KEKE-3310 file (N, C-alpha, C; in steps of 0.2 Angstrom, whole numbers, plus 5000, padded with zeros to 4 digits):
npx = (4755:4754:4744:4732:4733:4732:4719:4712:4714:4708:4694:4693:4695:4683:4674:4678:4676:4662:4659:4661:4674:4691:4702:4709:4718:4727:4732:4733:4743:4741:4732:4738:4747:4738:4734:4745:4756:4767:4775:4778:4785:4782:4773:4762:4748:4741:4726:4719:4705:4706:4720:4737:4740:4749:4762:4770:4785:4799:4817:4822:4813:4812:4817:4811:4798:4798:4800:4789:4778:4778:4770:4765:4767:4782:4786:4798:4799:4801:4789:4776:4762:4760:4768:4760:4748:4752:4755:4743:4736:4743:4740:4728:4717:4702:4694:4699:4699:4700:4706:4696:4696:4709:4718:4725:4717:4726:4736:4728:4724:4737:4739:4729:4733:4744:4739:4736:4724:4715:4700:4696:4689:4681:4681:4678:4678:4682:4692:4694:4682:4682:4692:4685:4680:4689:4702:4706:4720:4723:4716:4723:4735:4730:4726:4738:4744:4735:4737:4751:4748:4740:4749:4759:4753:4750:4763:4766:4758:4764:4771:4762:4759:4758:4766:4774:4776:4764:4770:4781:4775:4769:4781:4787:4777:4776:4789:4788:4779:4787:4797:4791:4788:4781:4780:4780:4772:4754:4748:4750:4753:4741:4741:4731:4728:4719:4711:4715:4709:4697:4699:4697:4708:4720:4737:4750:4759:4769:4762:4761:4755:4743:4737:4720:4717:4709:4716:4718:4722:4726:4731:4741:4748:4758:4758:4764:4759:4746:4734:4732:4720:4717:4709:4710:4705:4711:4712:4721:4725:4711:4696:4684:4667:4659:4668:4669:4655:4654:4663:4658:4646:4651:4658:4647:4640:4650:4650:4637:4638:4648:4641:4631:4637:4636:4635:4624:4619:4614:4625:4622:4614:4622:4630:4620:4617:4627:4626:4613:4612:4621:4616:4604:4608:4610:4622:4623:4627:4641:4647:4655:4659:4659:4655:4665:4676:4682:4697:4713:4724:4725:4723:4711:4698:4685:4672:4664:4657:4644:4632:4625:4628:4628:4623:4627:4635:4645:4651:4667:4672:4683:4681:4682:4675:4672:4666:4664:4665:4666:4671:4672:4686:4686:4688:4689:4682:4686:4683:4689:4689:4697:4688:4681:4668:4658:4649:4639:4644:4654:4672:4683:4698:4707:4710:4713:4707:4692:4687:4688:4704:4713:4726)
npy = (4437:4425:4421:4425:4415:4404:4405:4404:4390:4385:4388:4381:4368:4366:4365:4354:4344:4345:4339:4326:4321:4316:4324:4335:4334:4345:4350:4359:4372:4386:4386:4380:4390:4400:4395:4392:4401:4398:4399:4390:4378:4365:4357:4352:4352:4346:4347:4345:4338:4335:4337:4342:4353:4349:4353:4350:4349:4350:4349:4361:4371:4370:4377:4390:4386:4383:4396:4403:4396:4393:4388:4376:4358:4353:4344:4336:4331:4324:4320:4326:4324:4310:4308:4314:4308:4295:4299:4304:4292:4285:4293:4289:4292:4289:4293:4303:4319:4326:4337:4337:4344:4347:4337:4324:4311:4300:4303:4302:4288:4283:4287:4280:4267:4266:4260:4263:4261:4271:4280:4289:4305:4316:4333:4345:4363:4369:4377:4387:4393:4399:4408:4418:4429:4443:4447:4462:4464:4457:4465:4477:4473:4471:4484:4491:4485:4490:4504:4505:4500:4511:4521:4517:4517:4531:4535:4530:4536:4548:4541:4535:4536:4540:4528:4521:4504:4491:4481:4487:4497:4488:4482:4494:4498:4487:4488:4500:4496:4487:4495:4504:4496:4484:4466:4458:4454:4454:4447:4443:4458:4467:4475:4483:4489:4499:4490:4478:4480:4474:4461:4453:4447:4451:4448:4459:4465:4468:4479:4496:4510:4521:4537:4540:4528:4518:4512:4499:4495:4482:4477:4474:4475:4465:4461:4455:4443:4446:4451:4465:4472:4481:4490:4502:4512:4522:4536:4539:4553:4564:4557:4547:4550:4538:4531:4539:4538:4524:4523:4531:4523:4511:4516:4521:4509:4502:4510:4509:4495:4496:4503:4495:4485:4479:4473:4459:4460:4451:4441:4440:4450:4461:4460:4461:4475:4481:4474:4475:4489:4489:4480:4486:4496:4490:4482:4470:4457:4460:4460:4448:4442:4438:4450:4452:4446:4438:4443:4440:4430:4424:4429:4427:4422:4415:4426:4422:4434:4434:4432:4420:4418:4412:4416:4428:4444:4448:4457:4464:4457:4457:4461:4462:4474:4475:4478:4477:4482:4475:4477:4469:4471:4484:4489:4491:4494:4493:4495:4494:4491:4487:4483:4483:4475:4484:4487:4501:4506:4503:4501:4508:4502:4504:4519:4527:4540:4538:4546:4549:4548:4558:4557)
npz = (5106:5111:5121:5114:5104:5112:5117:5105:5102:5113:5110:5098:5103:5110:5099:5093:5103:5103:5091:5093:5093:5100:5097:5086:5071:5064:5048:5038:5033:5035:5044:5055:5057:5062:5074:5081:5079:5072:5057:5043:5032:5034:5045:5058:5069:5084:5092:5107:5116:5129:5139:5134:5120:5105:5094:5080:5070:5058:5060:5055:5059:5072:5083:5081:5083:5097:5102:5097:5101:5115:5125:5121:5118:5110:5096:5087:5071:5054:5048:5052:5053:5053:5065:5075:5074:5079:5092:5097:5098:5107:5118:5121:5112:5104:5093:5080:5073:5057:5044:5030:5018:5016:5019:5008:4999:4997:5007:5018:5017:5020:5033:5040:5037:5046:5057:5070:5078:5079:5075:5061:5058:5048:5050:5044:5040:5052:5058:5049:5050:5063:5060:5053:5060:5065:5078:5087:5086:5074:5065:5066:5060:5047:5045:5044:5033:5023:5024:5019:5006:5001:5002:4993:4981:4979:4978:4966:4956:4949:4939:4930:4914:4896:4886:4896:4901:4906:4914:4919:4927:4937:4942:4948:4957:4966:4971:4978:4989:4996:5000:5008:5019:5018:5021:5011:4995:4994:4984:4966:4958:4948:4933:4921:4906:4894:4882:4889:4901:4902:4906:4920:4929:4923:4918:4920:4906:4891:4885:4881:4889:4883:4878:4882:4888:4900:4916:4926:4942:4953:4969:4983:5000:5011:5028:5042:5040:5035:5023:5012:5000:4986:4973:4960:4947:4934:4923:4908:4902:4895:4899:4888:4885:4887:4895:4907:4911:4914:4924:4934:4936:4942:4953:4960:4963:4970:4982:4986:4990:5000:5010:5013:5020:5034:5051:5053:5040:5026:5016:5002:5001:5002:4991:4981:4983:4975:4963:4958:4954:4944:4935:4933:4925:4913:4912:4918:4913:4912:4924:4930:4942:4960:4973:4982:4995:5010:5019:5026:5034:5022:5005:4999:5008:5019:5023:5007:4995:4986:4972:4976:4989:5006:5022:5035:5039:5053:5067:5066:5054:5041:5024:5006:4994:4978:4965:4947:4930:4914:4897:4883:4872:4874:4887:4905:4921:4938:4956:4972:4989:5005:5019:5036:5043:5055:5070:5069:5057:5043:5043:5033:5027:5016:5009:4998:4987:4978:4968:4950:4944:4933:4923)
capx = (4751:4753:4737:4727:4732:4729:4711:4709:4714:4702:4688:4693:4694:4676:4671:4680:4672:4655:4659:4662:4681:4695:4707:4709:4724:4727:4738:4733:4748:4739:4728:4743:4750:4733:4733:4751:4760:4772:4774:4783:4783:4781:4771:4755:4746:4736:4722:4716:4699:4709:4727:4741:4741:4755:4765:4776:4788:4805:4822:4823:4809:4811:4819:4806:4792:4799:4799:4782:4772:4781:4765:4763:4772:4785:4788:4802:4799:4800:4783:4772:4755:4761:4770:4755:4743:4754:4755:4736:4734:4747:4737:4721:4712:4698:4692:4704:4696:4705:4703:4696:4697:4716:4722:4723:4715:4732:4739:4723:4725:4743:4739:4725:4737:4748:4735:4736:4718:4711:4695:4697:4683:4681:4677:4676:4681:4681:4697:4692:4676:4685:4696:4681:4680:4696:4703:4709:4727:4723:4714:4729:4740:4727:4726:4745:4745:4732:4741:4756:4745:4738:4755:4763:4749:4751:4770:4766:4754:4767:4774:4757:4759:4758:4773:4776:4772:4760:4775:4786:4772:4769:4787:4788:4772:4779:4795:4786:4776:4792:4801:4787:4788:4778:4784:4780:4766:4748:4747:4753:4750:4738:4740:4728:4727:4715:4707:4716:4705:4691:4701:4698:4714:4725:4744:4754:4763:4773:4758:4762:4749:4741:4732:4713:4716:4708:4720:4716:4728:4724:4737:4741:4754:4757:4761:4763:4755:4739:4734:4728:4718:4714:4709:4708:4705:4713:4712:4727:4722:4704:4692:4678:4660:4657:4672:4667:4649:4655:4667:4653:4642:4655:4659:4641:4639:4654:4648:4631:4640:4651:4636:4627:4641:4635:4633:4617:4617:4615:4630:4619:4611:4628:4632:4615:4617:4631:4625:4607:4613:4625:4611:4599:4611:4611:4628:4623:4632:4647:4650:4655:4662:4656:4657:4671:4679:4686:4704:4716:4730:4725:4720:4704:4696:4678:4666:4664:4652:4642:4624:4623:4632:4624:4626:4627:4640:4645:4656:4674:4674:4686:4680:4683:4670:4675:4662:4668:4661:4671:4668:4677:4689:4686:4691:4684:4683:4685:4685:4689:4692:4696:4684:4679:4661:4658:4643:4639:4646:4660:4678:4687:4705:4710:4707:4714:4701:4688:4686:4692:4710:4715:4733)
capy = (4433:4418:4421:4425:4408:4399:4406:4401:4383:4383:4388:4375:4362:4365:4363:4347:4340:4345:4335:4319:4318:4317:4328:4337:4334:4351:4349:4365:4376:4393:4385:4379:4397:4404:4392:4392:4406:4395:4400:4385:4374:4358:4357:4350:4353:4341:4351:4340:4340:4335:4337:4348:4353:4347:4356:4346:4352:4347:4352:4367:4376:4368:4383:4395:4383:4384:4403:4406:4392:4390:4384:4369:4353:4353:4337:4337:4325:4326:4318:4329:4322:4304:4308:4316:4302:4290:4302:4304:4285:4284:4296:4286:4295:4284:4297:4309:4323:4329:4343:4334:4349:4348:4330:4321:4304:4296:4303:4299:4281:4281:4287:4275:4261:4265:4255:4265:4260:4277:4281:4296:4308:4323:4339:4351:4369:4372:4382:4393:4397:4403:4414:4423:4435:4444:4451:4469:4463:4455:4471:4481:4471:4473:4491:4493:4483:4494:4510:4504:4500:4517:4525:4515:4519:4538:4536:4527:4540:4552:4537:4533:4541:4536:4525:4516:4497:4488:4477:4492:4500:4483:4482:4500:4497:4481:4490:4504:4492:4484:4501:4507:4492:4478:4460:4455:4456:4450:4443:4446:4464:4467:4482:4481:4495:4499:4484:4473:4481:4470:4455:4455:4446:4451:4448:4464:4463:4473:4484:4503:4515:4526:4542:4538:4522:4517:4508:4496:4493:4478:4475:4474:4474:4459:4463:4451:4437:4448:4454:4470:4471:4487:4491:4508:4513:4529:4538:4542:4558:4565:4551:4548:4550:4531:4529:4542:4535:4518:4524:4533:4518:4507:4520:4521:4502:4501:4514:4506:4489:4497:4506:4489:4480:4480:4467:4457:4460:4445:4441:4440:4457:4466:4459:4464:4482:4484:4471:4478:4495:4488:4476:4491:4501:4486:4479:4464:4452:4462:4460:4441:4439:4440:4457:4452:4440:4439:4444:4439:4426:4422:4434:4425:4417:4416:4424:4424:4438:4434:4432:4414:4417:4411:4418:4435:4448:4450:4462:4462:4453:4461:4459:4467:4476:4476:4477:4479:4481:4473:4477:4466:4475:4491:4491:4490:4498:4490:4499:4489:4493:4482:4486:4479:4476:4486:4490:4508:4507:4499:4504:4507:4502:4507:4526:4531:4543:4534:4550:4547:4552:4559:4558)
capz = (5103:5114:5124:5109:5101:5116:5117:5098:5103:5117:5106:5093:5107:5112:5093:5092:5108:5101:5085:5095:5093:5105:5095:5079:5067:5059:5043:5033:5036:5037:5050:5060:5059:5066:5080:5085:5077:5068:5049:5041:5026:5036:5052:5060:5076:5087:5096:5110:5120:5136:5138:5131:5113:5102:5088:5077:5064:5058:5064:5052:5062:5079:5087:5080:5086:5104:5104:5096:5104:5121:5129:5118:5118:5103:5094:5081:5066:5047:5046:5057:5053:5056:5072:5079:5075:5084:5099:5099:5100:5113:5124:5122:5108:5100:5087:5078:5068:5052:5039:5024:5013:5015:5019:5002:4999:4997:5013:5023:5017:5023:5040:5042:5037:5051:5061:5077:5081:5080:5070:5058:5057:5045:5054:5040:5040:5059:5059:5044:5053:5068:5057:5049:5064:5067:5084:5085:5084:5067:5061:5066:5055:5041:5044:5042:5026:5019:5024:5015:5000:4999:5001:4987:4975:4979:4975:4959:4951:4944:4934:4926:4908:4890:4884:4901:4901:4912:4918:4922:4933:4942:4946:4952:4963:4970:4975:4983:4994:5000:5002:5013:5025:5018:5022:5004:4991:4996:4978:4961:4956:4942:4930:4915:4902:4888:4881:4894:4907:4901:4908:4927:4932:4918:4920:4917:4900:4888:4882:4883:4890:4878:4880:4881:4891:4907:4918:4932:4947:4959:4972:4991:5004:5016:5034:5048:5037:5034:5016:5010:4994:4984:4966:4958:4940:4933:4916:4905:4897:4896:4897:4884:4889:4890:4901:4913:4913:4916:4930:4939:4938:4946:4959:4964:4965:4976:4988:4989:4993:5007:5015:5015:5023:5041:5055:5052:5033:5022:5011:4996:5000:5001:4984:4977:4983:4969:4957:4955:4951:4938:4931:4931:4920:4907:4912:4922:4911:4912:4930:4930:4948:4966:4975:4986:4999:5016:5019:5033:5033:5015:5002:4998:5013:5020:5018:5000:4994:4979:4972:4979:4995:5011:5028:5037:5041:5060:5069:5065:5048:5035:5017:5001:4990:4972:4959:4941:4923:4909:4890:4879:4867:4875:4893:4911:4928:4945:4961:4977:4996:5010:5025:5041:5046:5062:5073:5068:5051:5041:5044:5027:5028:5011:5009:4992:4984:4973:4962:4944:4943:4926:4924)
cpx = (4749:4746:4732:4727:4730:4722:4708:4709:4709:4696:4687:4692:4687:4672:4672:4676:4665:4654:4660:4669:4685:4700:4706:4716:4724:4733:4738:4738:4746:4735:4733:4746:4745:4733:4739:4756:4766:4771:4780:4780:4781:4779:4764:4754:4741:4732:4718:4710:4702:4716:4731:4740:4748:4756:4771:4778:4795:4811:4824:4819:4808:4812:4814:4800:4792:4798:4792:4776:4775:4776:4763:4769:4775:4787:4792:4802:4798:4793:4778:4765:4755:4763:4764:4749:4745:4754:4748:4734:4737:4743:4730:4716:4709:4696:4696:4701:4702:4702:4703:4697:4705:4720:4720:4720:4720:4735:4734:4724:4732:4743:4735:4729:4742:4746:4737:4730:4714:4706:4696:4690:4684:4677:4676:4680:4681:4686:4696:4686:4678:4689:4692:4681:4687:4696:4706:4716:4727:4721:4719:4734:4737:4727:4733:4746:4741:4735:4747:4754:4743:4744:4759:4759:4750:4758:4770:4763:4758:4770:4769:4756:4760:4766:4776:4772:4769:4765:4779:4782:4771:4775:4788:4783:4774:4785:4793:4783:4782:4796:4797:4785:4784:4783:4785:4773:4760:4746:4750:4750:4747:4738:4737:4726:4723:4711:4708:4712:4699:4693:4702:4704:4719:4732:4747:4759:4767:4769:4760:4756:4749:4736:4725:4712:4713:4713:4718:4722:4724:4730:4736:4747:4753:4761:4759:4759:4748:4739:4729:4726:4714:4714:4707:4709:4706:4712:4718:4724:4714:4700:4686:4672:4658:4661:4670:4660:4650:4659:4662:4648:4645:4656:4652:4639:4643:4652:4642:4633:4643:4646:4632:4630:4641:4633:4626:4615:4619:4621:4627:4616:4616:4630:4627:4615:4621:4628:4618:4608:4617:4620:4606:4601:4612:4618:4629:4627:4639:4651:4650:4657:4658:4659:4663:4672:4682:4693:4707:4723:4731:4721:4713:4702:4688:4677:4667:4657:4649:4634:4621:4626:4626:4627:4626:4633:4639:4650:4663:4676:4676:4684:4682:4676:4673:4671:4666:4663:4667:4668:4673:4679:4689:4689:4687:4686:4681:4687:4684:4692:4692:4693:4683:4672:4661:4651:4643:4642:4653:4666:4682:4694:4709:4706:4709:4707:4698:4685:4690:4698:4712:4722:4736)
cpy = (4427:4417:4421:4418:4403:4399:4403:4393:4381:4383:4382:4368:4360:4363:4355:4342:4339:4340:4328:4316:4320:4323:4330:4338:4340:4351:4355:4370:4383:4392:4384:4386:4400:4401:4392:4397:4404:4396:4396:4382:4367:4358:4354:4351:4348:4345:4346:4342:4340:4334:4342:4347:4352:4351:4352:4349:4348:4351:4359:4373:4374:4374:4388:4392:4384:4391:4405:4402:4388:4386:4378:4364:4352:4346:4339:4330:4327:4324:4320:4325:4315:4303:4309:4311:4297:4293:4302:4297:4283:4287:4294:4288:4289:4287:4303:4312:4325:4334:4339:4338:4350:4341:4326:4314:4299:4297:4301:4291:4279:4282:4282:4268:4260:4261:4257:4263:4265:4277:4288:4299:4315:4328:4345:4357:4373:4378:4388:4397:4401:4409:4419:4430:4437:4448:4457:4469:4461:4461:4476:4480:4473:4480:4494:4491:4488:4501:4510:4504:4507:4522:4523:4517:4527:4539:4535:4532:4544:4548:4534:4538:4537:4534:4520:4509:4495:4485:4482:4495:4495:4482:4488:4500:4492:4484:4495:4501:4490:4490:4504:4503:4486:4472:4457:4458:4452:4446:4446:4452:4464:4474:4480:4488:4494:4493:4478:4474:4477:4463:4456:4453:4445:4452:4454:4462:4469:4479:4491:4507:4520:4531:4540:4531:4523:4512:4505:4493:4489:4475:4476:4472:4468:4462:4458:4445:4440:4453:4459:4469:4478:4487:4498:4508:4520:4530:4541:4547:4559:4559:4552:4548:4543:4529:4532:4539:4528:4518:4526:4528:4513:4510:4520:4514:4500:4504:4511:4499:4491:4499:4500:4484:4481:4474:4465:4457:4453:4446:4443:4448:4462:4466:4462:4472:4485:4481:4473:4484:4494:4485:4481:4495:4497:4483:4473:4458:4453:4462:4452:4438:4441:4447:4457:4445:4442:4440:4443:4436:4424:4428:4433:4420:4419:4423:4426:4428:4438:4433:4425:4413:4416:4413:4426:4438:4448:4455:4460:4457:4458:4457:4464:4469:4479:4474:4480:4478:4480:4473:4475:4470:4482:4493:4489:4494:4493:4494:4494:4492:4487:4486:4481:4481:4478:4488:4497:4510:4504:4504:4503:4507:4504:4514:4530:4534:4538:4539:4548:4551:4552:4561:4559)
cpz = (5106:5117:5119:5105:5105:5117:5110:5099:5107:5114:5101:5097:5108:5105:5092:5097:5106:5095:5087:5094:5099:5104:5088:5076:5062:5055:5039:5036:5038:5043:5056:5062:5064:5073:5085:5084:5073:5060:5046:5035:5028:5044:5052:5067:5078:5093:5100:5115:5127:5135:5134:5123:5110:5095:5086:5070:5064:5060:5061:5056:5070:5084:5087:5084:5094:5106:5103:5099:5110:5126:5127:5119:5111:5102:5087:5077:5059:5044:5051:5058:5056:5063:5077:5080:5080:5091:5102:5101:5106:5119:5125:5118:5104:5093:5086:5072:5063:5048:5032:5018:5011:5014:5012:5004:5000:5004:5019:5023:5021:5030:5043:5042:5042:5057:5068:5081:5083:5074:5068:5056:5054:5049:5050:5041:5047:5060:5055:5047:5059:5065:5054:5053:5067:5074:5082:5083:5076:5063:5061:5061:5048:5039:5041:5035:5021:5019:5019:5007:4997:4998:4995:4981:4974:4976:4968:4954:4946:4938:4929:4920:4902:4889:4889:4900:4907:4917:4922:4928:4938:4946:4951:4958:4968:4975:4980:4990:4999:5003:5008:5019:5024:5019:5015:5001:4993:4990:4972:4958:4949:4939:4923:4912:4896:4888:4886:4900:4907:4904:4916:4931:4926:4921:4916:4912:4897:4884:4885:4884:4885:4881:4878:4885:4898:4910:4925:4936:4952:4962:4980:4994:5009:5022:5039:5046:5035:5027:5015:5002:4992:4976:4965:4950:4938:4925:4914:4900:4898:4894:4893:4888:4892:4895:4907:4916:4917:4923:4936:4941:4943:4953:4963:4967:4971:4982:4991:4993:5000:5012:5017:5019:5031:5045:5054:5044:5030:5017:5004:4995:4999:4994:4980:4977:4977:4963:4954:4952:4944:4933:4928:4925:4913:4907:4916:4920:4911:4918:4932:4937:4954:4968:4979:4990:5006:5015:5026:5031:5026:5012:5000:5003:5014:5024:5011:4998:4987:4978:4974:4985:5000:5018:5029:5040:5049:5061:5068:5060:5043:5029:5012:4997:4983:4966:4953:4935:4918:4902:4886:4873:4868:4882:4899:4916:4933:4950:4967:4984:5000:5016:5030:5043:5053:5064:5072:5062:5049:5042:5037:5029:5023:5009:5003:4989:4978:4967:4956:4944:4936:4926:4917)
residu = (MET:GLY:GLU:THR:GLN:ARG:GLU:ARG:ARG:ARG:ALA:LEU:GLY:ALA:LEU:VAL:ALA:ALA:ALA:GLY:ALA:ASP:ALA:LEU:LEU:VAL:THR:ARG:LEU:VAL:ASN:VAL:ARG:TYR:LEU:THR:GLY:LEU:ASP:SER:SER:ASN:ALA:ALA:ALA:LEU:ILE:ARG:VAL:ASP:GLY:PRO:ASP:LEU:LEU:CYS:THR:ASP:GLY:ARG:TYR:ALA:GLY:THR:ALA:GLU:LYS:VAL:ALA:SER:ASP:MET:GLU:ILE:VAL:VAL:ASP:ARG:ASN:PRO:ASP:ALA:ALA:LEU:VAL:GLY:LEU:ALA:ALA:ASP:ALA:GLY:ALA:ASP:THR:LEU:GLY:PHE:GLU:PRO:HIS:HIS:LEU:THR:VAL:GLU:ARG:HIS:ALA:GLU:LEU:VAL:ALA:LEU:ASP:HIS:GLY:VAL:ALA:PHE:LYS:PRO:LEU:GLY:HIS:GLN:VAL:GLU:GLU:LEU:ARG:VAL:VAL:LYS:ASP:GLU:GLY:GLU:ILE:ASP:LEU:LEU:ARG:ARG:ALA:CYS:GLU:ILE:THR:ASP:GLU:ALA:PHE:GLU:ALA:LEU:LEU:PRO:SER:VAL:ARG:PRO:GLY:ILE:THR:GLU:ARG:ALA:LEU:ALA:VAL:GLU:LEU:ASP:ARG:TYR:MET:ILE:ASP:PHE:GLY:ALA:ASP:GLY:LEU:ALA:PHE:ASP:THR:ILE:VAL:ALA:SER:GLY:PRO:ASN:GLY:ALA:ILE:PRO:HIS:HIS:SER:PRO:GLY:ALA:ARG:GLU:LEU:ALA:SER:GLY:ASP:LEU:VAL:THR:PHE:ASP:PHE:GLY:ALA:LEU:VAL:GLY:GLY:TYR:HIS:ALA:ASP:MET:THR:ARG:THR:VAL:ALA:VAL:GLY:ALA:PRO:ALA:ALA:TRP:GLN:ARG:GLU:LEU:TYR:ASP:LEU:VAL:ARG:SER:ALA:GLN:GLN:ALA:ALA:VAL:ALA:ALA:ALA:GLU:PRO:GLY:ALA:GLU:TYR:VAL:ALA:VAL:ASP:ALA:ALA:ALA:ARG:ASP:LEU:ILE:ALA:GLY:ALA:GLY:PHE:GLY:ASP:ASP:PHE:PRO:HIS:GLY:LEU:GLY:HIS:GLY:VAL:GLY:LEU:GLU:ILE:HIS:GLU:ALA:PRO:LEU:MET:GLY:PRO:ARG:ALA:THR:GLY:LYS:LEU:VAL:ASP:ARG:VAL:PRO:ILE:THR:ALA:GLU:PRO:GLY:VAL:TYR:LEU:ALA:GLY:ARG:GLY:GLY:VAL:ARG:ILE:GLU:ASP:THR:LEU:VAL:ALA:ARG:THR:GLY:GLY:PRO:GLU:LEU:LEU:THR:LYS:THR:THR:LYS:ASP:LEU:LEU:VAL:LEU)
# end
């Protein structure tokens, strides 16, 4: 990964130069990890237009930093951002970029008050924009996370039966993901049964599954820092006619969105491929969220796919496609895959069947 991260820093350095800054102070930890390989709770990086890049962390992570970022200058300090501002000034920087979406107003004032004589310039989401397109190594990690996610769901299915609680199913599913090789959970697992399925982000509780329920599972494995995301809705016992019709509608909408997710497609058009079908069936108000989002080092990252989204997909961008319909007091259906936009057609990373499973 060392050369990969070095290339990322070079690309970022060119953006920093174009923005009229001498260096960028990176304080958002997920961005520090992307650029250096260091996963920690206290670090910052200084990406310079000219001269070596610096990585600063405290003594707890110094040894790890030396291993994962051996091509960078490692600085050990309990206050990484302040230390790097001083070093940037010492190296002659006049203008120092920073991440305005992360650095708080209070901390910005404290760094300015150090009076090192550098001008601070907000440079926006430059690192996040670099992170949108994934390299094949990142996609490999996503692919493995999705494989574990599929395997865990298959293992769980025999336990989905009347009388078991949502919480018990969530705990069992989490255990399978860890047992099958996940480093952790991509996010808190959702299990929503019966009327709880009308709540898109329901927290699994003590409700027991009953015959006639639709049950929605939204979950994912974490591998190497990369997040899988999959949702499936199943039926406990024979589904009612309205449940099967709702399921078939959402499945058709999800398939239309997946087919539309190709390089060059407008984000809003991919969303509309699903949303228009759902609205045409009279359920437009019951699909209250965007179609999906990017995935990678974060479970929710750029791009966001929704009815007001701007931008176009390009090759090697992983996203989710997760339309849903939620009927208050009755239940809901959501179907979601993680996929990669590819020239020649999308690559589905989650592969569990989308046929309605009747358990």
